[in-house]
Backbone as numpy.savetxt, mean C-alpha at the origin, in Angstrom:
# Nx Ny Nz CAx CAy CAz Cx Cy Cz
-4.85 16.52 9.83 -4.67 16.90 8.44 -3.34 16.38 7.95
-3.31 15.66 6.83 -2.04 15.11 6.34 -1.12 16.21 5.84
0.17 15.97 5.97 1.17 16.92 5.50 1.34 16.86 4.00
1.12 15.69 3.42 1.20 15.50 1.98 -0.21 15.21 1.50
-0.62 15.88 0.45 -1.97 15.65 -0.06 -2.11 14.21 -0.54
-3.32 13.69 -0.40 -3.59 12.31 -0.78 -4.25 12.27 -2.16
-3.81 11.34 -2.98 -4.39 11.15 -4.30 -5.40 10.00 -4.20
-6.65 10.27 -4.54 -7.68 9.22 -4.45 -8.34 8.96 -5.80
-7.96 9.73 -6.81 -8.53 9.56 -8.16 -7.38 9.23 -9.11
-7.56 8.24 -9.94 -6.48 7.81 -10.84 -6.20 8.80 -11.95
-7.12 9.73 -12.18 -6.94 10.76 -13.22 -6.56 10.17 -14.57
-7.07 8.99 -14.85 -6.82 8.35 -16.13 -5.48 7.66 -16.26
-4.66 7.68 -15.23 -3.35 7.02 -15.27 -3.55 5.51 -15.17
-2.99 4.77 -16.10 -3.20 3.31 -16.12 -2.59 2.61 -14.91
-1.45 3.08 -14.45 -0.82 2.47 -13.27 -1.71 2.67 -12.05
-2.15 3.91 -11.84 -2.99 4.19 -10.68 -4.32 3.45 -10.77
-4.91 3.39 -11.95 -6.18 2.68 -12.11 -6.05 1.22 -11.69
-4.97 0.57 -12.11 -4.74 -0.83 -11.78 -4.50 -1.03 -10.28
-3.60 -0.23 -9.72 -3.27 -0.36 -8.30 -4.48 -0.02 -7.43
-5.18 1.06 -7.75 -6.34 1.46 -6.97 -7.43 0.39 -7.00
-7.68 -0.18 -8.16 -8.72 -1.21 -8.28 -8.38 -2.43 -7.43
-7.13 -2.88 -7.50 -6.72 -4.05 -6.70 -6.85 -3.77 -5.21
-6.38 -2.59 -4.79 -6.40 -2.29 -3.36 -7.82 -2.12 -2.84
-8.68 -1.49 -3.63 -10.07 -1.35 -3.20 -10.77 -2.71 -3.13
-10.40 -3.61 -4.04 -10.99 -4.96 -4.01 -10.56 -5.73 -2.76
-9.31 -5.56 -2.36 -8.80 -6.30 -1.21 -9.21 -5.67 0.12
-9.07 -4.34 0.23 -9.27 -3.64 1.51 -10.56 -2.84 1.60
-11.26 -2.67 0.48 -12.47 -1.87 0.49 -12.22 -0.39 0.25
-10.98 0.05 0.36 -10.61 1.44 0.13 -9.10 1.48 -0.08
-8.58 2.67 -0.30 -7.15 2.82 -0.49 -6.46 3.01 0.86
-5.30 2.39 1.01 -4.50 2.60 2.21 -3.80 3.95 2.11
-3.53 4.57 3.25 -2.91 5.90 3.25 -1.57 5.95 2.52
-0.66 4.98 2.71 0.60 5.05 1.97 0.39 5.04 0.45
-0.61 4.32 0.00 -0.91 4.29 -1.44 -1.33 5.67 -1.92
-2.16 6.33 -1.15 -2.63 7.66 -1.52 -1.49 8.66 -1.63
-0.48 8.51 -0.79 0.66 9.42 -0.81 1.61 9.07 -1.95
1.93 7.78 -2.09 2.86 7.36 -3.15 2.26 7.53 -4.54
0.94 7.72 -4.63 0.29 7.89 -5.93 0.72 9.17 -6.63
1.40 10.06 -5.93 1.94 11.25 -6.59 2.95 10.87 -7.66
3.58 9.71 -7.49 4.56 9.22 -8.47 4.21 7.76 -8.79
3.34 7.54 -9.78 2.85 6.20 -10.08 3.94 5.13 -10.29
5.07 5.42 -10.97 6.08 4.38 -11.12 6.67 3.93 -9.77
6.83 4.86 -8.85 7.34 4.48 -7.52 6.28 3.67 -6.76
5.03 4.07 -6.88 3.95 3.31 -6.23 3.94 1.88 -6.74
4.00 1.70 -8.06 3.99 0.35 -8.63 5.20 -0.46 -8.14
6.38 0.16 -8.11 7.59 -0.54 -7.65 7.46 -0.94 -6.18
6.90 -0.05 -5.37 6.72 -0.36 -3.94 5.75 -1.52 -3.76
4.68 -1.53 -4.54 3.71 -2.62 -4.45 4.33 -3.95 -4.90
5.12 -3.90 -5.96 5.79 -5.12 -6.44 6.80 -5.63 -5.41
7.52 -4.71 -4.77 8.48 -5.12 -3.73 7.75 -5.80 -2.58
6.66 -5.19 -2.14 5.88 -5.79 -1.05 5.34 -7.16 -1.43
4.87 -7.28 -2.65 4.33 -8.57 -3.11 5.43 -9.62 -3.20
6.61 -9.23 -3.66 7.69 -10.20 -3.78 8.16 -10.68 -2.40
8.15 -9.81 -1.43 8.51 -10.22 -0.06 7.46 -11.18 0.47
6.18 -10.85 0.26 5.10 -11.71 0.74 5.12 -13.08 0.08
5.49 -13.12 -1.19 5.46 -14.38 -1.95 6.78 -15.15 -1.90
7.79 -14.60 -1.26 9.10 -15.24 -1.26 9.12 -16.53 -0.45
8.20 -16.63 0.50 8.18 -17.82 1.33 9.19 -17.77 2.46
9.92 -16.67 2.59 10.93 -16.54 3.64 10.27 -16.45 5.01
9.18 -15.70 5.09 8.46 -15.57 6.36 7.28 -16.53 6.37
6.98 -17.10 7.52 5.79 -17.94 7.61 4.54 -17.15 7.22
3.59 -17.81 6.61 2.36 -17.16 6.16 1.70 -16.43 7.34
1.35 -15.19 7.12 0.68 -14.40 8.15 1.61 -13.59 9.03
2.90 -13.92 9.05 3.83 -13.21 9.92 4.06 -11.78 9.45
4.12 -11.56 8.16 4.35 -10.20 7.64 3.24 -9.26 8.11
2.00 -9.72 8.09 0.88 -8.89 8.56 1.01 -8.60 10.05
1.44 -9.58 10.83 1.63 -9.37 12.26 2.76 -8.38 12.53
3.82 -8.47 11.76 4.93 -7.52 11.89 4.44 -6.10 11.57
3.69 -5.97 10.49 3.15 -4.65 10.12 2.25 -4.09 11.22
1.42 -4.94 11.77 0.53 -4.53 12.86 1.32 -4.07 14.07
2.37 -4.81 14.43 3.19 -4.46 15.59 3.95 -3.15 15.37
4.51 -2.99 14.19 5.22 -1.74 13.88 4.27 -0.56 13.94
3.06 -0.72 13.41 2.08 0.34 13.46 1.74 0.69 14.92
1.58 -0.34 15.75 1.27 -0.11 17.16 2.41 0.62 17.87
3.64 0.22 17.60 4.80 0.88 18.20 4.85 2.36 17.82
4.50 2.65 16.57 4.54 4.02 16.09 3.26 4.80 16.38
2.29 4.16 17.02 1.05 4.85 17.35 0.16 5.12 16.16
0.27 4.28 15.14 -0.53 4.45 13.93 -1.56 3.35 13.80
-2.77 3.69 13.36 -3.74 2.63 13.10 -3.32 1.83 11.89
-3.62 0.56 11.90 -3.26 -0.30 10.77 -4.49 -0.67 9.99
């Protein structure tokens, strides 16, 4: 049982509607961090933009960010 309730419905919020639609299109469902950060839509949007800017910066070789995320999840015992 999660310690923080998860938000899975956009409740008419335009930020959540946009983020949820994109994430469901890419992953088929919402990721757990998205469900938690959805309690504060402006922070969720900022976090998504930060992640996108890192991915698009070209600093890391393509695909490495996903491998890093996978490894960190494994180290912490979390499914990715």
